[in-house]
N, C-alpha and C positions, 0 to 999 in steps of 0.2 A: 275351648283351648285348655290345656293342662296348666296347672299352677307353675310348674317348672319352666314352661315356655313363656309364660307371662313375665316371670322374673328375668329370664334371659333377654327378652325383648326390652325390658326396662333398663337393664344394665347396658345393653348395646346402645340404646338411645342416649343414656347419660354419658357414656364414654364418647359417643359421636359429638354431642354438644360441647363437652369439655375440650375435645381436640380442636374444634372450630375456634374456640377462644384462644388457643395456644398457637395458632398459625402465625408465622412471622410474615411480615410484609416487606418485600424488597423495596427500598426507597427509590430505585431507579425504574421500576416497572411503571408503565403508563397509567394503570388504574390505581396505583398506590404511591404515586410519585410524591417525594418530599424533597424540596429543593436543596436545603442545607445538608440533609443526610445523604443525598445522592452525590453531591459534590465531594463530601468527605469519603464516601464509599469508593468512588472512582479513583480519587487520589490515594486513598489508604489501602486499597485492595480488599475491602470488606466493610462490614458495618456491625454495630451493636444492635441487638434486638432484645429488649427487656433485660439488659445487663449481660448478655452472652454475645461473644464475638463470633461472627459468621464470615469466614474468609470467602471472597468472591473475586473472580477475574472478570473485569469489565473490558470488553474488547474494543469499545469505542470511547471517544472523549465525552465529557459531560454533556455538551450541547446536543449530541445525538439523542440522549435520553430525555433531555428537556424538549426537544422538537417532537419526539414521540408522544410525550405527555400532552403537548399543545394540540397535536393532531387528534389525539384521543378525546380530549375535552371539547374541541371545536366541532367534532362530529357527533356530539351528544353522549359520549362515553361516560359511564358512572365512575365515581371515585370512592375508594375506601380509605378513610383517614386513620392513621395510627393513633393510639392513645397518646396523650401528652407525655413526653419524656421517654417514649418507647425506644428511640434511637440514641439515647444518652449513654455515654460511657459510664460504667459503674464507678461510684466513689470508693476511695480506698477506706476500708473499714479498720484496718490496723495501721498504727503509726509507723512511719518509715524508720528504718534502722540507720543510725549515722555511719555505721561501718560494719565490717565483718568481725565477729567475735570468734576467736580460736581458743581451743583448749578443751577441757573436759570437766572433771569433777574436782572442785576445790583447788588446793595448792598443787596437787599432782598435775592437773590440767594446765594450770598457770605455768608450772615449771617446764612442761613439754612445749607449750606455746612459745616460751621464751628461748627455747633451744637448749635447755639444760638437760 
């Protein structure tokens, strides 16, 4: 095998492994079911995965997905569990602003904001 094909295969393997680790898990799928996250996803129209919001339309009520999970596990189906905190809403990193600030640069902006 040529050196360039070895490098290509190695890069493809690394990219493939990395993409497996980034796969998001739907909390309402039978094999990846998460009770609290599924309830929130059905009610809220989506879920957070590793801090990113994924909008989803769930066509059935929560109990449908719960029953599907129960059937899956009772028939010997395997489960893939999400890492701890994977479905958590991201925390706000910036302090919230108490109000809207209007204006521009120095006194000129303040005068314009005041309607002068």
